[in-house]
Residue, then its C-alpha position, 0 to 999 in steps of 0.5 A: m143852395f144860394a144858386e138854387f134860390l137865384s135860379l128860382f127867379g127864372d121861373h115866371t110863376v115863382r116871380v109872380v107869386a114872390a111879388g104878390a106875397t111880398i106886397i101882401g106881407f108888407v101891406a098886411g104887416a103895416l096895417g096889422c099894427f093898428a089892430y094889434l095896438r088896439r087889442q083887436s087881434l081877432l079883427g083880422d080873423v073876422v074880416a077874413h072869414s066874413s069876406l067869404s060872403g062878399i066873395t061868393l055874392a060877387f061871384i054870383l052877381s058877376s056870373l049873371l052879368a059877365n061870366t068871363v070875369a066871374k073869378s077875376m080878383i078885381v071883381l071878387v076882392p071888392g065884394a070881400i072888402v064890402a063884406g068885411s067892412i060891413a061885418m066890422l061895422f056890425a060888430g061895432a054897432v052891437v057893442r055900442r047898442t047892447k051890453i055885449k063885449m067886443d070879443t063876443a060881438l066879433a065871434v058872433t059876427l064871424a059865425l054869421f058872415f062865414g056861415g052866410g058865405i058857406t051857404l052861398m058857396r053851396v048855392i054856387q056848387t049846386g046852381p047853374f054857374t060855370e067856371r066855379q072851379g078854383l073858388d075854393s082857393y079863397i078859403f084854403g089859399q092857392a098862391a101858385a094860381m096867382t096871375i099878372a092880373d091878380i098882382q095888378a089888383i094887389v098892387l092897386l088895392g095895397a097902394i090905396a091902403l098905404v096911401l090912406l095910412r099916409v094921408f090919415w097917419k096923424e089921425f089914425k095914430l091919435y085915435t089908436f092910442d087915445e080915442s077920447f083925446s082924439k075926439s076932444m081934438g075934433f077928430s070924429g070917431k064916426i069917420l075915423e073908425p070906419l076909415l081905419l077899419s076899411t083900410i085894415v080890411i083892404a090889407v086883409v082881403i088882398g091876401l086871401k087868394a095867396v094864403g086863404i081865409i084860414l091862414m090870413i090872420a097870421f099876416v095881420i098878427a105875427p109881424p106886429s107881434a114881432a115888430r113890437q119887441w124891437t121898438h117903442r115908436l109906432e113909425g118904427m113898428v109899422l116899418l118893421s112889421g111890414g118888413f117882417g111880412a114882406a120877408a116872410g112872403l118872399l122867403g116862404t115863396l122861395v122855400s116852397g119853390l125849392m121843396g116842390d109840391v109844398p103849398t106856399g101859404p103854410v110855408i109863409v106862415i111858418f116864417l112869420t111864426l119864426f120871426a115872431v118867436f125869435s123876436l119874443f126871445f131875442a129882441p134886445k129890450r123886450g126879449i125874454v132872453f135879454r130880459s132874464i140877463r138884465v134881471k140876473r145882472n140887477r140881482r147880482a148888483l143888488v147883492a154886491q151892494q148889500h155886501i158892501s153896505e154890510d162891510s162898511v158897517 
């Protein structure tokens, strides 16, 4: 079995997909921690679905200007980033200016932008646009269709997201845990909020071609959920979450390659889910199994202490 795994790296397509999925998993897992800790888990789903309107609009504009690059990831992903960022800013504005709660605003935003993307997709399908085949891969994911150019785009955008995270680490950390205190320290929420959201948006949209709009939410939620069970420090959580995401991307690609025609995206999501479930049960400090053991141990100690007290009396 191990030899078969190693032999897969001789396949150019497997190497490309494995590299892309690993990078996507690390970046999305690391940045997903901030959405998870801010209790905005729906954020990743909203960004992924809202990005469809940006992808389709970018496709239309690029087709009119330069048909040969219409489906290039370096062209479509910036459109997704812009659409995802606008969607999140729109949801935030709705919450600030109305009495609508954030979860409701996110749901409305998802429906509005995703509906707009579906409408534009219909326009593309019925319009005079060439090379529109394959655009559906951004909805359902098609990791096997990734190219070297796609990997270069993923590396570039992922590096931008990680650099922003490193440069503004202190500000993001303080703003995530105590927004009011960060404002009192002079950190403007009007700047940090869009900056943090845009960084998370980048982490989400770079994986759309690999796993698709529908499954991308798993990359943002499952790794942080698993990492949170193992550590109480944000630094450790970010690294662990990125590691879980990268490991799932690599293992999912290899297992998918061994199984033949099985899509890569769903296999990656299965590994992400396994990591999260294993952590929920078996993490030493917060896992259900070890927590149950500690509870039973404490109960036995309490009963023993009561018996000692009764005997002494």
